[in-house]
N, C-alpha and C positions, 0 to 999 in steps of 0.2 A: 578494525578499530583504528582510531586516529586518522581516518581518511574521510573526505566529505565529497558529495556529488553536486553540491551547490548550496546557495543560501537563499532564505526567503524571508521577507519582512511581513509580520503579521500584526494587523491592527483590527480590532473589534471582529475578530474571527477566532476559531479554534483550530489547532493543528494537532494531529494525532499520527501515530505510526504504529504498523504492526509487522511482525517478521516471524518466519519459521526458523531463522538462522540462529537466534539466541536460545530460545527455549525448546532445546532438543535434547534427546537422550537416546540411550541404546535399550531396545527391549527385545528379547529373544534373538539377539545378534543382529537386528535391524534398527536403523536410525529412524526415530519417530519424532513428532512434534506435538505442540499443544492444540493444534487444529483438529476438530472432529468433523471430517468431511468423508464423502464417499470416493474420494481420490487423494492422492498424495498432494501435499501442499508445500511448495518450497519457492517462497517468494518474500518480498518485502514491499510495503506499501506506505504512502505518505499522503494524508488526506486533509484538506483544508475545508472547513464547513462553518456554518453559522453557530453551532454549539459544540461543546466537546463531546457530548453524548452521541450526537450525529457524526462527528468526525471519527471518533473512536469505533463506533459501530461499523461505519463503512471502510475503515481501514482493515478491519478483519474480513469483511465481505470481499474486498478488492484483492486481498491475498488469496482467498479460496477461488475467485474467478480470474486470477492473474493471466492466464493464457487466452482469455477471450475478450479481445478489444471491443467488440461490438456490445457485449454486455457492460462492460466498464463504462463505455460512453453513454449507454442508455441509462444506467443507474445514476451516473454523474449529472446528466441533464435533468432527469425527473427529481433528483434530491437537491439539486443546486450545491453540489460539492465539486471541487477539483482535486486531481489526484496525479500521483506518480506511482508507478508500479515497476519493480525490478524482478525479473523472472529469474528462474534458477540458472537460465543460461546467460544472464547478464544483460538481457535486453531491457531497455528503459522504455516504458509506455506512459505517455502523459496526455492528460486532457489539454485541449487549447488553452483553457483558462489558467492551468497551472504553468504552461509555458511562457505565458505573458508575465508572470510575476517572479519567475525564478532567475536568479543571477548565477549562471553556470560556473562550476569550479574551473 
């Protein structure tokens, strides 16, 4: 909180994010989050798309697929979105389009 990884200027597009780090709680002694997936999801994603619905939907999907760069790139290309994903390990993965529009911190 209070830190940023970069800035982005948005015009005529939508920007959405999703993260497992804010919406989490303890259940049966184990930390869990709001993602319903067949694997643990600990990531944050930031997506720029043509509409807020598309950007929001893919922000969630990109968190779930955060450790699969090939799938992230495939989804980004077929849906015309750009993304940044930060994995549990702190690795930042970005689409080429997102790199071009980001002003790094």
